[in-house]
N, C-alpha and C positions, 0 to 999 in steps of 0.2 A: 802918236801918228792916227788921225781918227781912221777908222776901218767901217768898212761896209759890214751890219747885222748879219749878214748872212752866212760872211764868212767870218766873223769875230770865235767860233768855234778854234777854228783851226789857229790862232792868231793864239785862241789859251795854251792848245800845245805845245804852242812856235817857244812859249813862252816855257813851261816846264823843260823845255827841250832846251831854250836857254842854259837853264839854270841845274840840266845833266851835265853839258858842254863845261859849263865852269869851273863843274865839283870835279869834274877828271883830269882839267888842266889844273887846279888845284893841287891836286892829288899826284901829279906829277910831278911838278913844281916844287910840291915839297918832300915825293920821292916815298910815296904813300906804300901801303902795302899790295905786292904787285896783289897776287890773290883778289886781294880786298877792293881792288878798283875791275880786276877781267869781271868777277861776281854782278857788280853794280852794270857795265856799263850792260856785259850782254841780260840782264834785267832789261832794260833800256830797251834796246835792242827787240828783246823776246814778245814782249808784252803790249811795246808802245810807236816804237817808230812805223815796224809795218803796217799797221793799222793806219798808220799816218800817212804815211806814203800810200794805200791803199784809197783809201778814199779822197784823195785830191788826183789821184789816177782817176779814181770813178766817177769824180765830179770835177773838179775847173777843167782839171786840161783835155777831161772830153769835151766840155764847151769851147775852150778856143781851137783847138786845135783846126786850123783851115783857115781862122782869121787872119787879113793881115797881121804882118805882124809877129806875130805866135812860135814860129818853127824853132829859133835860133832859144826865147826863150823855156819855151814846151824841152827842148833835146838838152837841156842844160837840167833841170831842175831830174829827169827819166837819165841821164848820167848821172848825175850826184847821185837818187838812189841807191842807184847797181852799183857805187862808188862803195857805200854804207854793208854792204851787204856782204860782197867783195873781205873788204875790214870785217865784220865779223866772225866772217869766218875761220880768216887767216888766224882773227887771236884766238876763236874757239877751241882751234889746232895747234893754237899758238907756236906756226910758223914766224919764221925771222925772230924781231925783237916787238916781242908787244908791248914792252913801255914805248916802246917808237911810232908803234900802232893806235894804241890806246892815243897819244897826243894826237895824231892825226884826226883820227877818229874825233874828238872832243875840239881839233881848230875846225876840220870842214861841218861838223855840226853846227858847230855859233855859223860859219861863211853861210851855208846854206837857210841858212835861220835868214840872214837880212838880206840876203838875197833874194828868197819865197818876199819877205813883208814888202822889201826898199822900190822893189823893181818887180818880180813876177801881180803880184795883186793888185797893185798899181792899175800893171794893163788889165787884171783882171775885172777891174774894177768898171775900169776907162770902156771897155768894150764888150762888156756881157752887155743885153738889155736888163732892165728890171724882174720881165718874165725867166729872164735864165739864173740872172742871179737869186730868186728867188726860189729857183727848181736845185740847184746846187745848196742854197742854206738847206731846204725842207733835209734833204738826203745826209749834207753833214749835224745836219741836228738830232736824226735820228742815228747815226754814225758815232757818235760822241760819245767815247768815254774816257775819264777824268787819268788820265798817268800818276805811276809813285809819288807820294811827295818826301816821306819819313826812308830813310836808311841806317841800318844801322851795320857796322860800324860807322861814323861820321869820316872818313877815309882822308876825308878836302880839309880836319881843319887840322 
């Protein structure tokens, strides 16, 4: 899928998020060490996702709010951001079945990225002017931080 140049840093981060989701899902399937998976998930949560969500909320969500057809899309993005925060809190506090919560987090992360890439970003690209997209892109490039690419132990193998 061709992505507008101005949104590419978010798409790169989405790729990294899909890798993290896949690692967590494989870890659950392989019944990997819970403490290793929990530590990895919390690292991703504390170091990657909140910054990514903030970038989206401060740029593209602000830019599309009020545009016809944006309300349901924006509401879904924000609700999912809040669900990640709630799940992370429950995992930190070891509330309930932590393995099930890790699996839910992984499934939601994959679905969230797919939704944004297949529905939300195309809406953004179609409904923002070139000038609005350029302003969003400038903000995103200034704020972009690459995520962790390696992790030890590789619990997902």
